[in-house]
C-alpha positions as a Markdown table, in Angstrom:
| # | Residue | x | y | z |
|---|---|---|---|---|
| 1 | Unk | -58.3 | 30.9 | 61.8 |
| 2 | Unk | -55.0 | 30.0 | 63.8 |
| 3 | Unk | -51.7 | 30.7 | 65.1 |
| 4 | Unk | -48.3 | 29.7 | 63.6 |
| 5 | Unk | -46.5 | 28.0 | 66.4 |
| 6 | Unk | -42.6 | 28.6 | 67.4 |
| 7 | Unk | -41.4 | 25.2 | 64.8 |
| 8 | Unk | -41.0 | 26.9 | 61.5 |
| 9 | Unk | -44.0 | 26.0 | 58.7 |
| 10 | Unk | -46.1 | 24.7 | 61.1 |
| 11 | Unk | -49.8 | 26.3 | 61.6 |
| 12 | Unk | -52.3 | 24.9 | 64.9 |
| 13 | Unk | -55.6 | 25.3 | 64.0 |
| 14 | Unk | -57.6 | 26.4 | 66.9 |
| 15 | Unk | -61.5 | 25.9 | 66.9 |
| 16 | Unk | -61.5 | 24.1 | 64.1 |
| 17 | Unk | -63.8 | 20.7 | 64.2 |
| 18 | Unk | -62.2 | 17.6 | 64.9 |
| 19 | Unk | -63.1 | 16.3 | 62.1 |
| 20 | Unk | -62.0 | 19.3 | 60.0 |
| 21 | Unk | -58.9 | 18.4 | 61.8 |
| 22 | Unk | -58.9 | 14.7 | 60.4 |
| 23 | Unk | -59.5 | 15.2 | 57.1 |
| 24 | Unk | -56.2 | 17.9 | 56.9 |
| 25 | Unk | -53.6 | 15.4 | 58.6 |
| 26 | Unk | -55.3 | 12.7 | 56.2 |
| 27 | Unk | -54.8 | 15.1 | 52.7 |
| 28 | Unk | -51.3 | 15.5 | 54.7 |
| 29 | Unk | -50.3 | 12.2 | 55.2 |
| 30 | Unk | -51.6 | 11.6 | 51.0 |
| 31 | Unk | -49.8 | 14.0 | 49.6 |
| 32 | Unk | -46.5 | 13.0 | 51.2 |
| 33 | Unk | -47.0 | 9.2 | 50.6 |
| 34 | Unk | -47.2 | 10.7 | 46.7 |
| 35 | Unk | -44.2 | 12.2 | 47.0 |
| 36 | Unk | -41.9 | 8.7 | 48.6 |
| 37 | Unk | -43.8 | 7.1 | 46.2 |
| 38 | Unk | -42.4 | 10.0 | 43.1 |
| 39 | Unk | -38.8 | 10.1 | 45.1 |
| 40 | Unk | -38.3 | 5.8 | 45.3 |
| 41 | Unk | -39.2 | 5.2 | 41.7 |
| 42 | Unk | -37.1 | 8.0 | 40.6 |
| 43 | Unk | -34.0 | 6.6 | 42.3 |
| 44 | Unk | -34.7 | 3.0 | 41.1 |
| 45 | Unk | -35.6 | 4.1 | 38.1 |
| 46 | Unk | -32.0 | 6.5 | 38.0 |
| 47 | Unk | -30.1 | 3.0 | 39.4 |
| 48 | Unk | -32.0 | 0.9 | 36.3 |
| 49 | Unk | -30.6 | 3.4 | 33.5 |
| 50 | Unk | -27.2 | 3.8 | 35.6 |
| 51 | Unk | -26.8 | 0.3 | 35.4 |
| 52 | Unk | -28.4 | -1.1 | 32.6 |
| 53 | Unk | -28.7 | 2.2 | 30.0 |
| 54 | Unk | -31.3 | 3.8 | 28.6 |
| 55 | Unk | -32.5 | 0.8 | 26.3 |
| 56 | Unk | -34.6 | -0.4 | 29.4 |
| 57 | Unk | -36.7 | 2.4 | 30.5 |
| 58 | Unk | -39.8 | 0.9 | 28.3 |
| 59 | Unk | -38.7 | -2.0 | 30.4 |
| 60 | Unk | -38.4 | -0.4 | 33.9 |
| 61 | Unk | -41.9 | 1.6 | 32.9 |
| 62 | Unk | -44.0 | -2.0 | 32.2 |
| 63 | Unk | -42.6 | -2.8 | 35.4 |
| 64 | Unk | -43.5 | -0.4 | 37.4 |
| 65 | Unk | -47.4 | -0.4 | 36.3 |
| 66 | Unk | -47.6 | -4.2 | 37.1 |
| 67 | Unk | -46.4 | -4.1 | 40.6 |
| 68 | Unk | -48.8 | -1.0 | 41.3 |
| 69 | Unk | -51.2 | -3.1 | 39.2 |
| 70 | Unk | -50.6 | -5.6 | 41.7 |
| 71 | Unk | -50.5 | -3.7 | 44.6 |
| 72 | Unk | -53.8 | -1.7 | 43.8 |
| 73 | Unk | -55.9 | -5.9 | 43.6 |
| 74 | Unk | -54.2 | -6.7 | 47.0 |
| 75 | Unk | -55.2 | -3.5 | 48.5 |
| 76 | Unk | -58.6 | -3.9 | 46.8 |
| 77 | Unk | -58.7 | -7.8 | 48.5 |
| 78 | Unk | -57.5 | -6.6 | 51.5 |
| 79 | Unk | -60.4 | -4.5 | 51.7 |
| 80 | Unk | -63.5 | -6.6 | 50.8 |
| 81 | Unk | -61.8 | -9.6 | 53.1 |
| 82 | Unk | -62.2 | -6.8 | 55.9 |
| 83 | Unk | -65.7 | -6.0 | 55.0 |
| 84 | Unk | -67.0 | -9.0 | 54.8 |
| 85 | Unk | -65.1 | -10.2 | 58.3 |
| 86 | Unk | -67.3 | -7.3 | 59.5 |
| 87 | Unk | -69.8 | -8.1 | 58.1 |
| 88 | Unk | -70.3 | -11.3 | 59.2 |
């Protein structure tokens, strides 16, 4: 349950446990980051197509695939380093 705040489309959750509120905020941040990534990817892809033409669409897809894999590998490396640091 909640009530609407004076700000548009903002639901203030009164009476929810703190853990549930934290999960709701984390889910909102996750969705926002996904939307930002989609927007940036679309913008960069549009710039590449506008600048070089549609024949580079596959190359652009491979480039973003490699960047995504690199970010996943880097994130896992940083997480494992952090876990080892905390464990020792």
